[in-house]
C-alpha positions as CSV (number, residue, x, y, z in Angstrom):
1,M,0.1,-0.1,0.6
2,A,1.5,3.8,-0.7
3,S,1.9,5.5,2.2
4,C,2.1,9.3,2.7
5,I,5.0,11.5,2.8
6,A,2.9,14.9,2.3
7,K,-0.6,16.2,2.7
8,I,-0.9,20.0,1.1
9,E,-3.5,22.0,1.6
10,L,-3.9,24.9,-1.1
11,K,-6.0,27.9,-2.3
12,N,-6.0,30.1,-5.1
13,L,-4.5,33.6,-4.1
14,T,-5.0,35.4,-7.3
15,Y,-7.6,34.4,-10.0
16,T,-6.4,31.2,-11.7
17,I,-7.3,30.2,-15.2
18,P,-6.6,26.3,-16.0
19,G,-7.0,24.9,-18.8
20,G,-9.3,22.5,-19.9
21,F,-9.8,20.1,-22.8
22,N,-10.4,22.9,-25.1
23,A,-8.0,24.6,-23.6
24,T,-10.3,27.0,-21.7
25,P,-11.0,27.1,-18.0
26,Y,-14.7,27.2,-18.8
27,S,-16.7,25.0,-21.0
28,T,-20.2,27.0,-22.5
29,K,-21.7,23.6,-24.0
30,L,-20.9,21.4,-21.1
31,G,-21.4,24.3,-18.4
32,L,-18.4,23.0,-16.6
33,W,-15.6,24.8,-15.3
34,E,-12.1,22.4,-15.6
35,L,-10.3,21.8,-11.8
36,P,-6.4,21.3,-12.0
37,R,-5.1,17.8,-12.2
38,A,-2.3,16.5,-11.1
39,Q,-0.4,16.7,-14.9
40,S,-0.5,20.4,-13.8
41,F,1.3,20.1,-10.9
42,K,3.7,16.9,-12.4
43,G,5.4,19.2,-15.2
44,L,6.4,22.2,-12.9
45,W,7.3,20.3,-9.9
46,R,9.7,18.6,-12.3
47,W,11.3,21.4,-13.7
48,W,11.9,22.4,-9.8
49,L,13.7,19.2,-8.9
50,R,16.2,19.4,-11.7
51,A,16.8,23.1,-10.8
52,L,17.8,21.9,-7.4
53,L,19.7,19.3,-8.8
54,S,21.5,21.5,-11.4
55,G,22.2,24.1,-8.6
56,A,23.4,21.1,-6.3
57,L,25.8,19.8,-8.7
58,W,27.0,24.2,-10.2
59,E,28.1,24.6,-6.3
60,S,29.9,21.4,-6.4
61,E,31.4,22.7,-10.5
62,K,30.4,18.8,-11.1
63,L,27.2,20.3,-13.8
64,N,26.5,17.3,-15.6
65,E,22.7,17.5,-17.6
66,E,23.3,13.8,-18.4
67,K,23.2,12.8,-14.8
68,I,20.6,15.2,-13.6
69,R,18.4,13.7,-16.5
70,Q,19.0,10.2,-15.1
71,I,18.3,11.2,-11.7
72,S,15.0,13.4,-12.1
73,G,14.0,10.3,-14.4
74,N,14.3,7.9,-11.8
75,I,12.8,9.5,-8.9
76,L,10.0,11.1,-10.8
77,G,9.6,8.5,-13.5
78,S,10.7,8.2,-16.8
79,T,9.5,6.3,-20.3
80,D,11.7,3.0,-19.0
81,H,9.9,3.2,-15.4
82,A,7.5,4.6,-13.4
83,S,7.8,7.6,-11.4
84,K,9.0,6.1,-7.1
85,F,5.8,8.3,-6.0
86,I,2.5,9.3,-7.1
87,V,0.4,12.8,-6.5
88,H,-3.2,12.3,-5.6
89,I,-5.1,15.7,-6.4
90,S,-8.7,16.8,-4.9
91,A,-9.6,19.8,-5.9
92,K,-13.0,22.0,-6.2
93,G,-14.3,25.4,-6.4
94,E,-16.7,27.3,-9.0
95,A,-17.3,30.6,-9.7
96,E,-19.2,32.5,-12.4
97,P,-18.3,32.3,-15.6
98,V,-17.8,35.5,-18.1
99,K,-21.0,36.0,-20.5
100,P,-20.6,36.2,-23.9
101,Q,-22.9,39.4,-23.8
102,A,-20.3,41.1,-21.7
103,I,-17.4,40.8,-24.2
104,R,-19.6,42.1,-27.0
105,E,-20.4,45.2,-24.9
106,W,-16.9,45.3,-24.1
107,K,-16.2,45.5,-27.8
108,R,-18.8,47.8,-28.3
109,L,-17.5,50.3,-26.2
110,W,-13.8,50.1,-27.1
111,R,-14.3,50.4,-30.8
112,D,-16.0,53.5,-30.2
113,R,-13.7,56.1,-29.6
114,R,-15.8,58.0,-27.3
115,L,-16.4,55.4,-25.3
116,R,-13.0,53.7,-24.9
117,R,-12.1,55.9,-22.1
118,Q,-14.4,54.5,-20.0
119,L,-12.5,51.2,-20.1
120,T,-9.3,52.3,-19.8
121,T,-6.4,53.9,-16.7
122,R,-3.6,56.2,-16.6
123,P,0.2,54.6,-15.3
124,S,-0.1,56.5,-12.9
125,A,-3.4,54.9,-11.2
126,L,-1.4,52.3,-11.1
127,F,2.5,53.3,-10.2
128,T,2.0,57.0,-8.6
129,S,5.6,57.2,-9.8
130,L,4.8,57.4,-13.6
131,P,2.8,60.1,-15.3
132,T,-1.1,60.4,-16.1
133,S,-0.4,59.5,-20.4
134,P,-0.9,57.2,-22.3
135,P,-4.4,55.6,-21.4
136,I,-3.8,52.2,-21.2
137,P,-6.6,49.8,-20.9
138,S,-7.9,48.4,-17.6
139,L,-7.5,45.0,-17.8
140,P,-4.2,42.9,-17.5
141,P,-2.2,43.0,-20.7
142,R,-2.2,39.3,-21.5
143,L,-6.2,39.5,-21.0
144,F,-6.5,42.2,-23.1
145,L,-4.6,40.6,-26.0
146,L,-7.1,37.7,-25.5
147,L,-9.7,40.2,-26.0
148,Q,-8.0,40.9,-29.1
149,A,-8.0,37.8,-31.0
150,R,-10.9,37.4,-33.8
151,E,-13.1,34.7,-32.2
152,T,-16.6,34.0,-31.3
153,N,-17.6,35.9,-28.2
154,E,-18.9,32.7,-26.7
155,R,-15.5,31.5,-27.0
156,L,-13.0,34.5,-25.7
157,A,-15.7,34.4,-22.5
158,E,-14.7,30.7,-21.9
159,K,-10.9,32.1,-22.4
160,I,-10.7,35.0,-20.1
161,S,-13.1,33.4,-17.5
162,C,-11.4,32.8,-14.3
163,Y,-11.5,31.0,-10.3
164,P,-11.2,34.3,-8.2
165,P,-9.1,34.7,-5.6
166,G,-10.0,31.9,-2.8
167,N,-12.4,30.2,-4.8
168,L,-10.1,26.9,-5.7
169,K,-8.9,24.9,-2.7
170,I,-7.1,22.1,-3.8
171,V,-5.4,18.9,-1.0
172,I,-2.4,17.2,-2.7
173,E,-1.0,14.1,-1.5
174,L,2.6,12.9,-2.1
175,L,2.8,9.2,-2.1
176,K,5.5,6.6,-2.2
177,R,4.8,3.8,-4.3
178,P,4.3,0.6,-3.2
179,F,7.0,-2.5,-3.1
180,I,9.5,0.5,-4.1
181,T,12.6,1.4,-2.1
182,V,12.7,4.8,-1.5
183,S,16.0,6.6,0.4
184,S,15.2,9.6,3.0
185,E,17.3,11.7,0.6
186,E,14.8,10.9,-2.6
187,S,11.7,11.3,0.3
188,S,13.4,15.2,1.3
189,I,14.2,16.1,-2.3
190,V,11.2,15.1,-3.8
191,V,9.1,17.0,-1.0
192,S,11.3,20.3,-1.0
193,S,11.3,20.6,-4.7
194,F,7.5,20.1,-4.6
195,L,7.1,22.8,-2.8
196,L,9.5,25.5,-4.2
197,S,7.4,24.6,-7.5
198,L,4.0,25.7,-5.5
199,I,5.9,28.5,-3.7
200,F,7.1,30.3,-7.1
201,G,5.1,28.4,-9.3
202,G,1.5,27.9,-9.8
203,V,-1.3,26.8,-11.3
204,G,-3.0,27.1,-14.7
205,A,-2.0,30.3,-17.4
206,I,-0.3,33.8,-17.0
207,I,1.7,32.3,-13.8
208,R,5.1,34.1,-14.7
209,R,3.1,37.6,-14.4
210,G,1.1,36.8,-11.0
211,F,-2.3,34.5,-12.1
212,G,-2.4,30.9,-10.6
213,S,-0.5,32.1,-7.1
214,L,-1.3,29.6,-4.4
215,S,-1.2,30.1,-0.8
216,F,-0.7,27.7,2.0
217,I,-3.6,26.3,4.0
218,S,-1.6,23.3,5.9
219,V,1.1,21.3,5.6
220,E,1.8,17.6,7.4
221,L,4.9,16.3,6.2
222,H,6.6,13.0,7.4
223,N,8.5,12.9,10.3
224,D,12.0,13.1,8.7
225,I,11.3,16.0,6.5
226,Q,9.1,18.1,9.2
227,K,11.7,20.8,9.0
228,Y,10.4,22.5,5.1
229,E,6.7,22.3,7.0
230,Y,8.1,23.9,10.3
231,I,9.4,26.9,7.7
232,I,6.2,26.9,5.6
233,D,4.4,27.3,9.1
234,E,6.4,30.5,9.8
235,I,6.1,31.7,6.5
236,K,2.8,31.9,6.7
237,R,2.7,33.9,10.1
238,A,5.1,36.1,8.8
239,S,3.7,39.5,7.8
240,E,7.0,41.5,7.0
241,P,9.3,41.2,3.7
242,N,12.5,40.7,5.2
243,N,11.4,37.9,7.5
244,I,9.6,35.9,4.5
245,Y,12.7,36.6,2.2
246,N,14.8,34.8,5.8
247,L,12.9,32.2,5.8
248,L,12.8,31.7,1.8
249,I,16.6,31.8,2.2
250,E,16.3,29.0,4.6
251,F,14.7,26.6,2.5
252,I,16.9,27.1,-0.2
253,Q,20.0,26.6,1.8
254,E,18.5,23.3,2.9
255,S,17.6,22.1,-0.3
256,L,20.6,22.3,-1.5
257,S,22.0,21.1,1.1
258,D,19.8,17.9,1.1
259,A,20.7,18.2,-2.9
260,R,24.1,17.3,-2.2
261,K,23.4,14.8,0.1
262,L,21.6,12.6,-2.5
263,L,24.2,13.5,-5.1
264,G,27.3,12.9,-2.5
265,V,28.6,16.0,-3.5
266,K,30.1,19.1,-1.5
267,S,29.6,22.9,-2.0
268,S,32.3,25.0,-3.7
269,T,33.2,28.7,-2.9
270,S,34.9,29.2,-6.4
271,S,31.6,28.4,-8.6
272,S,30.7,31.4,-10.8
273,G,29.4,32.6,-14.4
274,I,26.7,32.0,-15.6
275,P,25.2,28.2,-16.0
276,D,24.0,26.6,-19.8
277,Y,20.2,26.4,-18.4
278,P,18.3,27.6,-14.9
279,L,19.4,26.3,-11.8
280,L,18.7,27.0,-8.0
281,S,21.5,28.7,-6.2
282,I,21.4,30.6,-2.9
283,P,19.6,34.1,-4.3
284,G,21.4,37.1,-5.8
285,D,20.0,40.8,-5.8
286,P,21.8,42.7,-9.2
287,P,22.7,45.4,-9.1
288,R,24.4,44.2,-5.7
289,T,24.9,40.1,-6.3
290,L,24.1,38.6,-9.7
291,K,23.6,34.2,-9.6
292,P,22.1,31.4,-11.8
293,F,19.0,32.1,-9.1
294,N,17.8,35.8,-7.9
295,L,15.2,36.9,-5.7
296,N,13.9,40.2,-4.1
297,I,11.2,39.7,-2.0
298,F,8.9,43.0,-1.2
299,K,5.4,44.8,-0.3
300,L,3.3,46.6,-2.6
301,V,0.7,48.6,-1.8
302,I,-3.1,48.7,-4.5
303,P,-3.7,52.6,-5.4
304,N,-7.5,53.0,-4.9
305,I,-9.9,51.6,-7.3
306,T,-10.5,54.3,-10.2
307,S,-14.1,54.4,-11.6
308,N,-13.2,53.6,-14.7
309,E,-10.9,50.4,-13.7
310,K,-14.3,49.6,-11.6
311,R,-16.3,49.7,-14.9
312,A,-13.6,47.4,-16.9
313,F,-13.3,45.2,-14.0
314,Q,-17.1,44.9,-13.1
315,L,-18.6,45.0,-17.0
316,L,-16.8,41.3,-17.2
317,G,-17.5,40.1,-14.0
318,F,-14.2,40.3,-11.7
319,K,-15.7,41.3,-8.6
320,D,-12.3,41.1,-6.7
321,Y,-11.1,44.8,-7.9
322,E,-7.5,44.8,-6.1
323,A,-6.7,41.2,-7.0
324,M,-7.3,42.1,-10.7
325,K,-6.1,45.8,-10.6
326,L,-2.2,43.6,-9.0
327,L,-2.4,42.0,-12.1
328,T,-3.1,45.0,-14.0
329,M,0.2,46.6,-12.3
330,I,2.4,43.4,-12.6
331,G,1.6,42.4,-16.1
332,Y,2.5,46.5,-17.4
333,S,5.4,46.7,-15.1
334,T,7.3,44.2,-17.9
335,T,6.2,46.0,-21.0
336,K,8.3,48.6,-23.3
337,L,5.9,51.1,-22.2
338,F,6.3,51.2,-18.7
339,W,10.4,50.9,-18.8
340,K,10.4,53.9,-21.3
341,L,7.9,55.7,-18.6
342,I,9.9,55.2,-15.8
343,D,13.2,56.4,-17.3
344,G,11.1,59.6,-17.7
345,E,11.0,59.1,-21.3
346,K,7.9,59.8,-23.4
347,F,5.2,57.5,-24.3
348,N,6.6,56.8,-28.2
349,V,10.1,57.0,-28.2
350,P,11.8,54.4,-30.0
351,G,12.1,51.3,-28.1
352,S,14.9,49.3,-29.2
353,P,16.8,50.2,-26.7
354,Y,14.5,48.7,-24.0
355,E,15.4,44.6,-24.1
356,T,12.3,43.5,-23.2
357,W,13.1,39.8,-24.4
358,V,14.4,38.8,-21.4
359,M,10.9,39.0,-20.2
360,G,10.0,36.4,-23.0
361,L,9.6,35.6,-26.1
362,P,7.9,35.8,-28.8
363,R,6.7,39.6,-27.9
364,G,6.3,40.9,-31.0
365,Q,3.7,41.2,-33.2
366,K,2.9,39.7,-36.9
367,F,-0.2,41.8,-39.2
368,D,-1.3,39.7,-42.2
369,K,-2.4,42.2,-45.2
370,R,-6.1,41.4,-45.1
371,E,-6.1,42.3,-41.2
372,L,-4.9,45.8,-42.1
373,R,-7.1,45.6,-45.5
374,V,-4.4,45.9,-48.0
375,P,-2.9,43.8,-50.7
376,Y,0.4,43.8,-49.7
377,F,2.5,45.6,-47.5
378,N,5.4,48.2,-49.7
379,I,8.4,48.0,-47.2
380,D,11.7,50.6,-47.0
381,L,14.1,47.7,-45.4
382,Y,17.2,48.4,-43.5
383,E,19.3,45.7,-42.3
384,D,21.2,46.4,-39.1
385,S,21.2,50.4,-40.6
386,S,21.8,49.8,-43.7
387,Y,19.1,50.3,-46.8
388,V,18.4,47.1,-48.4
389,G,16.0,48.6,-50.7
390,K,12.2,48.1,-51.5
391,V,10.4,45.1,-50.7
392,R,7.0,43.7,-51.0
393,R,6.0,41.3,-48.1
394,D,2.2,39.9,-47.1
395,T,3.4,40.0,-43.3
396,L,4.5,42.9,-41.3
397,K,6.4,42.1,-38.3
398,T,7.1,44.6,-35.3
399,G,9.3,44.1,-32.0
400,Y,11.1,40.9,-31.5
401,S,11.1,38.2,-34.0
402,L,12.7,34.5,-34.2
403,D,11.5,35.1,-37.9
404,D,11.1,31.5,-39.1
405,E,12.1,29.3,-36.3
406,G,9.0,30.0,-34.5
407,G,10.5,29.2,-30.8
408,R,8.8,30.6,-27.9
409,R,11.3,30.9,-24.9
410,I,9.5,31.9,-21.6
411,S,10.0,35.0,-19.4
412,A,13.6,34.5,-17.1
413,I,12.4,37.2,-14.5
414,S,8.3,36.2,-13.0
415,I,6.5,38.2,-10.6
416,K,4.5,36.2,-7.6
417,P,2.5,37.1,-5.3
418,I,3.1,35.4,-2.1
419,K,1.2,36.6,0.6
420,R,-2.2,38.7,0.7
421,L,-1.9,41.0,3.7
422,G,-5.3,42.6,3.6
423,K,-7.8,44.0,0.9
424,N,-5.4,46.0,-0.8
425,S,-1.9,44.9,0.7
426,W,0.4,42.0,-0.9
427,I,3.6,40.4,-0.2
428,I,5.3,40.0,-4.0
429,A,8.3,37.7,-4.6
430,L,10.3,39.2,-7.9
431,Y,12.5,36.2,-9.0
432,G,14.5,35.4,-12.1
433,F,17.0,32.8,-13.6
434,L,20.1,33.5,-15.2
435,S,21.6,31.6,-17.9
436,K,22.8,31.0,-21.1
437,D,19.6,29.2,-23.0
438,W,18.9,31.8,-25.6
439,Y,18.5,31.8,-29.2
440,D,21.7,32.3,-31.2
441,E,19.9,34.7,-33.0
442,L,16.9,37.1,-32.6
443,Y,15.7,40.0,-34.2
444,H,14.0,43.4,-33.5
445,Y,11.7,44.5,-36.4
446,G,11.0,48.6,-36.0
447,V,8.1,49.4,-37.7
448,T,7.8,53.4,-38.5
449,P,4.9,54.5,-39.2
450,P,3.0,52.3,-36.2
451,P,0.7,49.9,-38.2
452,K,-2.9,50.9,-39.6
453,S,-5.6,49.8,-41.7
454,K,-5.7,50.3,-45.2
455,R,-2.1,52.3,-45.4
456,K,0.6,49.8,-46.6
457,D,3.8,51.8,-46.9
458,Y,6.3,51.5,-43.8
459,Q,9.7,51.7,-42.9
460,V,11.1,48.4,-41.5
461,K,14.4,48.2,-39.4
462,R,15.2,45.0,-38.5
463,Q,18.3,44.4,-36.4
464,R,20.0,41.6,-35.5
465,L,20.4,40.8,-31.8
466,L,22.7,38.7,-29.7
467,P,21.5,37.4,-26.7
468,S,23.5,34.8,-26.1
469,E,26.4,37.0,-25.4
470,G,24.3,39.7,-23.6
471,V,21.9,38.1,-21.4
472,S,23.6,39.1,-18.5
473,K,23.4,42.8,-19.0
474,A,19.8,42.5,-20.3
475,F,18.5,40.3,-17.4
476,V,20.3,42.9,-14.8
477,K,19.1,46.0,-16.9
478,A,15.4,44.3,-16.9
479,W,15.7,43.7,-13.1
480,I,16.8,47.2,-12.2
481,K,14.0,48.3,-14.4
482,L,11.4,45.9,-12.7
483,K,12.8,47.2,-9.0
484,K,12.6,50.7,-10.2
485,I,8.7,50.5,-11.2
486,Y,7.8,48.8,-8.3
487,G,10.3,51.2,-6.2
488,V,12.1,49.2,-4.3
489,T,15.6,49.4,-3.0
């Protein structure tokens, strides 16, 4: 019989968008909400286990990707054999889905320039250090982009339906598989990596921008790994950023220590440089210190909800205004627009100096000729500041692009709500992994003027970037920019 080594009770701390069989949290046809499944947690758990094991080997100057693959596969399973551990998930929760009629009304208001302002806010309403211009949508950027998709109102309503904070309750049990020998070191590393994935990860979509964050209700661990239970209990009781930061440092130190025991290695103080892929380390905090893993914990107070923000949230059925505004703040803090504004620049200055590619790819846009209602695009093309000539294209790219590769790269930096202190006060974790695993070729397309319906003539400046050489510089610049926006020292 399987024996339980950990029982964890959670609730969702922020709005949560789990994906279902139709890639949405809610099905209008079935009238059903999707609930988180074990698979939703397993992928993130395996990722954090690999990051933890890699961090222990990195510290010992014996990093070996193949060894990490073998050990993680031996513990959590592979194509050759089953996992030594079983995950049981029990989840419940039901919310009011967004109505298609609300999407229709939102579109109507947004298309009318005179009425659009009812759905907008100001940068200064999100961060008081920013100016009042330009007006921006009150919704988190990712939700706003979803609403721009050319899909039916019913489909869009399904896509942006969320579980409100506290509505989703999840119970997770980690079990040792019967008739399989498991060492105490394996049990410890499995539990610590799983808890790390819950602390810094989440469930569902857009988790690197604050959605789907989870909060611990209770944690019960097996006797020989109760040290992690005590740390989680202390985090639950703590209300000051410094205290939570110190507890997280202790958690990471204990996790790395257990990983070294499992791997049979010792820490070395001489490990330095940038690893080839993300891994866990004792945190740095640029610009003072830069490590493979970087962390800053701070308190964030949500400004008063404006009448326009309230109107936009109400229209789509988001009743926890402060929680939705928090996600709006987090989303905009990662954009070039806010990076320009915090530097005192005008919102319409060229964005190419701001290297937001480190915040995830792709971040560009592609416009089809039919979308802008033109027969073709007539382009004056520049390559790395050298004029190439006139070309005709069926598509127009702006921002960052991998060109024909079509690849993606998750953000190196995440912004994660850790705890809600009150209606409008939160503890936030800013964390990021510095690594070399970026594409060798990345391009930035600067388009003048901005793409507009029925306009076919543009100037395009295509600049080649080498992120693998400049990732450290871009990471530090992005980290500092985010701290500046949030007013963090």
